[in-house]
N, C-alpha and C positions, 0 to 999 in steps of 0.2 A: 441684486441677482435673484433669480427665481429659486424657490425652495427645491425644485427638482434638480436644478443645476448644482446647488450647494450639496445636496445629497449625493449626486453622481460624483462630484469632485471628492467628497469625503470618502466615498466607497473606493474610488480609484486610488487615492492616496493611502488609504488603509491597506488595500490589497498589495500595493507596491511596497510599502514599508514592512508589512508582515512578511512578504516574500524575501525582501532584502535581509531582514533580521534572521529569518530561518536559514537562508543560504550562508550567512556569516558563521553559523554553527558547524558547517561542513569544512573540511580542509580547503585551503584557498583555491587550488586547481579544480577540485570537484565543484565547489561553489560557482566558479566562473563558468565551467562547462554547463552546469544546470541552468545558469542564468542567461548565457549569451545566445544560445540557439533556441529560438521560439518554435521551430518546426516540430510537430508532434512525431514525425517519423525519424528525424535525425536525433532528436533528444526526447524520447518518451518520458523519461524521469522528470526532466525539467518541465515539460508540458503538463504532466499529471499534477505535479506540485503547484504549478502556477494556476491551473484550472481549479484545483481543489481550494486553494486559498482565496481565489476570486469568488467562488461560490460561497465559501464560508463567510467572507466579508459581507457579501450580499445578505446572507441570512442574519448575521450579527446586527447589521445596521438596518435590517428590514423586518420581515414578519417572523423569522425564526421558525421555519417549518422543520420539525424534527426528522421527517423522512429525507428531505433534501440535505439536511445537515449530516445525517448518518451516511448518506450516499457519498457526499464529498469527503467526509472523514474516512470512510472505508478506502477510498482510492489513495489518499495520502498515507494512511496507516499501513496499508499493504505494501506500498512502495518503500516506506521506511523500515518495515520489518524485514523485507527481502534484502534490503541493504545491510542487514545484520547489525543494526544499531541496538544498543542496550534498551531495556524497557523504558527507562526514564528518557532517553534520547528520542525514542520513537514518538512519544507524545510531547516532547520538549518544545515543539513549535506552538503549542496551545497557549502557554503562559505568555509567550511573546506577543500575542494579540492584546493582552491587557496592557503591556508596556506601550505598544503602538497607540492604542486607544487613549491612554492617559497622556502620552506625549502630544497627540493631536488635540486633545481637549485643552491642555496647557497652552498650546500654540494658538488656540482659537479656531482651528481648521475643522473641528468636528461638528460644531454647531449644536452640541447637545447640552441640555441643562444638567445641573448636578444630579437630579434624580434619574435622568436619562443615563448618566454615567454609571450609577449603581445598577441599573437594569442591564447595561452592557457587561458589567462585571459579573453579574449573575449568569448571563448567557455564556460567557467564557467559562465559568465554572461548570455549567451544564455541558459545554463542549468537552471539557476535560473528562467528565464522567462517561460520556458517550464514547470518547476516544479510548478510554481504558477498557471498556467492555469490548469494543471492536478489536483492540490489540490482543486481549485475552483469547478471543475466538480465533483470530488469525494465527496466533502462536500455536494454539491447539490444532488447527488444521495443518500447519507446517509440521508439527510433531507427528501427527497421524500419517502424513505423506511420507515422512522420513522413516517411520516405523514400518509402513507397508513396503517401502523400498528395501529396507534392511531384511525383512522377512523374505521378500522376493529374491534378493541376491543370495540368500542362503538356500532357498527352495529350488531355484532354477538349476544350479549345478547338480543337486540330488536328482532332480527329475531327468536331466540329460543322462546321468549315469544309469538311472533305471531304464530308460529307453534303450540305451546301448546294450545293457544286459539282456533286455527282452529281445532285441534284434539278434544278438549273438546266440541266444538260446533258440530262437526260431531258425536261425541258420544251421545250428547243430541238429535240430530235429528234421530239417528238410531232407528229402532223399537226395543222395549224391548222384551225379550223372552216371556213374558206373552201375548203380543199382537200377537205373531206369532202362538200361539196354534190353533187358529181358521183357519188359512190358511194352516196348514199342512194336507196332505192327509191321 
Protein backbone atom coordinates (compact mmCIF):
# COMPACT_ATOMS: atom_id res chain seq x y z
CA UNK A 1 0.00 0.00 0.00
CA UNK A 2 1.29 3.48 -0.86
CA UNK A 3 2.56 5.65 2.03
CA UNK A 4 -0.01 8.34 1.26
CA UNK A 5 -2.81 5.79 1.48
CA UNK A 6 -1.53 4.47 4.81
CA UNK A 7 -1.24 8.01 6.13
CA UNK A 8 -4.75 8.90 4.94
CA UNK A 9 -6.22 5.77 6.53
CA UNK A 10 -4.37 6.48 9.78
CA UNK A 11 -5.68 10.05 9.74
CA UNK A 12 -9.28 8.96 9.11
CA UNK A 13 -9.13 6.26 11.78
CA UNK A 14 -7.55 8.65 14.29
CA UNK A 15 -10.19 11.33 13.65
CA UNK A 16 -13.06 8.82 13.86
CA UNK A 17 -11.81 7.15 17.03
CA UNK A 18 -11.04 10.48 18.66
CA UNK A 19 -14.54 11.74 17.86
CA UNK A 20 -16.11 8.52 19.17
CA UNK A 21 -14.07 8.73 22.39
CA UNK A 22 -15.01 12.37 22.85
CA UNK A 23 -18.70 11.73 22.28
CA UNK A 24 -18.68 8.87 24.82
CA UNK A 25 -17.95 11.49 27.48
CA UNK A 26 -21.31 13.15 26.75
CA UNK A 27 -24.61 11.81 28.07
CA UNK A 28 -25.83 9.01 25.75
CA UNK A 29 -28.58 10.96 24.00
CA UNK A 30 -26.43 14.06 23.50
CA UNK A 31 -23.57 11.96 22.14
CA UNK A 32 -25.89 10.27 19.64
CA UNK A 33 -27.33 13.62 18.56
CA UNK A 34 -23.87 15.11 18.05
CA UNK A 35 -22.73 12.06 16.09
CA UNK A 36 -25.71 11.05 13.97
CA UNK A 37 -26.47 14.20 12.01
CA UNK A 38 -23.51 15.36 9.87
CA UNK A 39 -25.29 18.43 8.43
CA UNK A 40 -23.72 21.63 9.71
CA UNK A 41 -27.07 23.44 9.82
CA UNK A 42 -29.07 20.73 11.55
CA UNK A 43 -26.28 19.90 13.98
CA UNK A 44 -23.82 22.79 14.27
CA UNK A 45 -22.30 21.43 17.48
CA UNK A 46 -21.59 18.00 16.06
CA UNK A 47 -20.31 19.48 12.83
CA UNK A 48 -17.98 21.86 14.68
CA UNK A 49 -16.61 19.10 16.88
CA UNK A 50 -16.14 16.73 13.94
CA UNK A 51 -14.41 19.36 11.79
CA UNK A 52 -12.16 20.47 14.66
CA UNK A 53 -11.05 16.94 15.50
CA UNK A 54 -10.40 16.13 11.84
CA UNK A 55 -8.26 19.25 11.52
CA UNK A 56 -6.44 18.45 14.75
CA UNK A 57 -5.80 14.85 13.63
CA UNK A 58 -4.39 16.22 10.38
CA UNK A 59 -2.03 18.49 12.30
CA UNK A 60 -1.04 15.82 14.84
CA UNK A 61 -0.14 13.33 12.13
CA UNK A 62 1.21 15.97 9.74
CA UNK A 63 3.13 19.23 9.96
CA UNK A 64 1.61 20.60 13.20
CA UNK A 65 1.12 24.23 12.20
CA UNK A 66 0.36 26.09 15.45
CA UNK A 67 -1.95 28.61 13.75
CA UNK A 68 -4.15 25.90 12.26
CA UNK A 69 -4.04 23.97 15.55
CA UNK A 70 -5.10 27.07 17.49
CA UNK A 71 -7.95 27.78 15.06
CA UNK A 72 -9.32 24.23 15.28
CA UNK A 73 -8.92 24.17 19.05
CA UNK A 74 -10.63 27.54 19.34
CA UNK A 75 -13.73 26.17 17.63
CA UNK A 76 -13.88 23.05 19.79
CA UNK A 77 -13.10 24.87 23.05
CA UNK A 78 -15.69 27.60 22.45
CA UNK A 79 -18.31 24.97 21.74
CA UNK A 80 -17.50 23.07 24.92
CA UNK A 81 -17.29 26.19 27.10
CA UNK A 82 -20.68 27.36 25.87
CA UNK A 83 -22.04 23.89 26.66
CA UNK A 84 -21.19 24.86 30.25
CA UNK A 85 -18.80 21.99 30.85
CA UNK A 86 -16.37 22.26 33.74
CA UNK A 87 -12.81 23.43 33.04
CA UNK A 88 -11.40 19.89 33.04
CA UNK A 89 -14.20 18.57 30.84
CA UNK A 90 -13.75 21.37 28.30
CA UNK A 91 -10.22 20.22 27.48
CA UNK A 92 -10.93 16.60 28.38
CA UNK A 93 -10.98 15.54 24.74
CA UNK A 94 -7.26 16.34 24.34
CA UNK A 95 -5.86 13.44 26.43
CA UNK A 96 -8.19 11.12 24.54
CA UNK A 97 -6.01 11.73 21.47
CA UNK A 98 -3.08 10.10 23.26
CA UNK A 99 -5.18 7.05 24.08
CA UNK A 100 -6.35 6.77 20.48
CA UNK A 101 -2.84 7.16 19.11
CA UNK A 102 -1.40 4.57 21.50
CA UNK A 103 -4.23 2.12 20.70
CA UNK A 104 -3.64 2.63 16.98
CA UNK A 105 0.12 2.11 17.44
CA UNK A 106 -0.50 -1.08 19.44
CA UNK A 107 -2.81 -2.35 16.69
CA UNK A 108 -0.23 -1.46 14.04
CA UNK A 109 -2.60 0.84 12.19
CA UNK A 110 -0.65 4.01 12.89
CA UNK A 111 2.50 3.06 11.01
CA UNK A 112 4.69 5.17 13.31
CA UNK A 113 8.04 4.21 14.77
CA UNK A 114 8.54 4.38 18.57
CA UNK A 115 10.33 7.74 18.26
CA UNK A 116 7.39 8.92 16.15
CA UNK A 117 5.06 7.95 18.97
CA UNK A 118 7.07 10.13 21.37
CA UNK A 119 6.75 13.02 18.91
CA UNK A 120 2.99 12.52 18.74
CA UNK A 121 2.81 12.45 22.55
CA UNK A 122 4.68 15.75 22.76
CA UNK A 123 2.33 17.24 20.16
CA UNK A 124 -0.69 16.18 22.22
CA UNK A 125 0.93 17.81 25.27
CA UNK A 126 1.38 20.98 23.24
CA UNK A 127 -2.29 20.75 22.20
CA UNK A 128 -3.23 20.63 25.88
CA UNK A 129 -1.21 23.75 26.65
CA UNK A 130 -2.73 25.67 23.73
CA UNK A 131 -6.21 24.45 24.70
CA UNK A 132 -5.81 25.68 28.27
CA UNK A 133 -4.80 29.14 27.04
CA UNK A 134 -7.77 29.27 24.68
CA UNK A 135 -10.12 28.10 27.41
CA UNK A 136 -8.88 30.80 29.80
CA UNK A 137 -9.41 33.51 27.16
CA UNK A 138 -12.83 32.16 26.25
CA UNK A 139 -13.99 32.04 29.87
CA UNK A 140 -12.70 35.59 30.39
CA UNK A 141 -14.68 36.76 27.35
CA UNK A 142 -17.83 35.04 28.61
CA UNK A 143 -17.33 36.58 32.05
CA UNK A 144 -16.89 40.04 30.49
CA UNK A 145 -20.04 39.59 28.40
CA UNK A 146 -22.01 38.48 31.46
CA UNK A 147 -20.68 41.45 33.45
CA UNK A 148 -21.70 43.90 30.71
CA UNK A 149 -25.14 42.32 30.56
CA UNK A 150 -25.48 42.58 34.34
CA UNK A 151 -24.49 46.24 34.29
CA UNK A 152 -26.77 46.92 31.36
CA UNK A 153 -29.72 45.23 33.08
CA UNK A 154 -29.20 47.48 36.10
CA UNK A 155 -28.56 50.60 34.00
CA UNK A 156 -31.45 50.34 31.54
CA UNK A 157 -34.28 50.54 34.12
CA UNK A 158 -32.58 53.55 35.76
CA UNK A 159 -32.27 55.21 32.38
CA UNK A 160 -35.93 54.51 31.53
CA UNK A 161 -37.01 56.04 34.84
CA UNK A 162 -34.83 59.09 34.24
CA UNK A 163 -36.36 59.59 30.79
CA UNK A 164 -39.86 59.26 32.20
CA UNK A 165 -39.05 61.83 34.87
CA UNK A 166 -37.63 64.21 32.26
CA UNK A 167 -40.70 63.76 30.04
CA UNK A 168 -42.98 64.35 33.00
CA UNK A 169 -41.06 67.49 33.99
CA UNK A 170 -41.19 68.76 30.43
CA UNK A 171 -44.93 68.17 30.36
CA UNK A 172 -45.30 70.10 33.62
CA UNK A 173 -43.33 73.06 32.23
CA UNK A 174 -45.18 73.16 28.92
CA UNK A 175 -47.90 75.79 28.65
CA UNK A 176 -51.37 74.43 29.16
CA UNK A 177 -53.95 74.86 26.39
CA UNK A 178 -55.96 77.29 28.54
CA UNK A 179 -52.86 79.54 28.88
CA UNK A 180 -52.41 79.62 25.11
CA UNK A 181 -55.89 81.11 24.36
CA UNK A 182 -54.79 84.64 24.92
CA UNK A 183 -51.80 84.30 22.65
CA UNK A 184 -53.65 82.99 19.65
CA UNK A 185 -54.39 85.51 16.87
